[in-house]
C-alpha positions, 0 to 999 in steps of 0.5 A, spaced: 282 839 710 289 842 709 292 842 702 295 848 700 300 850 694 306 855 695 308 858 688 315 859 687 316 862 680 313 856 675 314 851 681 308 850 685 309 846 692 303 842 694 303 841 702 298 836 705 298 838 712 293 834 715 296 829 720 297 823 717 294 825 711 289 820 710 285 819 703 278 820 705 272 824 701 274 831 704 282 830 702 280 827 695 275 833 694 281 838 696 286 834 691 282 834 685 280 842 687 287 844 687 289 840 681 284 843 677 286 850 679 293 848 677 291 845 670 288 852 669 295 855 669 298 857 662 306 857 661 311 853 664 309 849 670 312 844 675 309 841 681 312 838 688 308 834 692 310 833 700 307 831 706 308 834 713 311 831 719 312 824 720 307 822 714 307 823 707 300 819 707 298 813 711 293 811 706 286 810 706 282 813 712 279 806 715 277 809 721 273 814 718 270 809 713 268 805 720 264 811 722 261 813 715 261 806 710 258 810 705 264 814 704 269 808 702 267 807 695 267 814 693 273 815 696 277 809 693 274 812 686 276 819 687 283 816 689 283 812 683 281 818 679 287 822 682 292 816 680 290 817 673 290 825 673 297 825 676 299 820 671 297 825 665 298 831 669 301 837 664 307 838 668 313 836 671 311 832 677 315 829 683 314 827 690 318 829 696 317 824 700 318 826 707 315 821 711 311 814 712 307 812 706 303 806 706 298 803 702 294 808 698 299 813 700 305 809 697 301 808 691 301 815 690 308 816 691 309 811 685 305 815 680 309 821 681 
């Protein structure tokens, strides 16, 4: 799962670089890990979220859920929790929507 953060002073650029950037158990765990790290920063903080390549996010990882159906419920719960965290995130937060944003990925852009 490739979600990394580049720091430019008080601005942190979160890049989701995982192909179609689909929401699955691994991506939700990484999102929450990164947000937890950023929440620990004291002082001014701004967050820019961007995808990579053709996709900002292609939504839920339905192919993975077909292979691992037990991951679907926890992933959707993690995505809903992510929406809430971003709504309440203690920083100015924007999405630089670089490409396609479908379903849950489009909902993610609306939260920012």
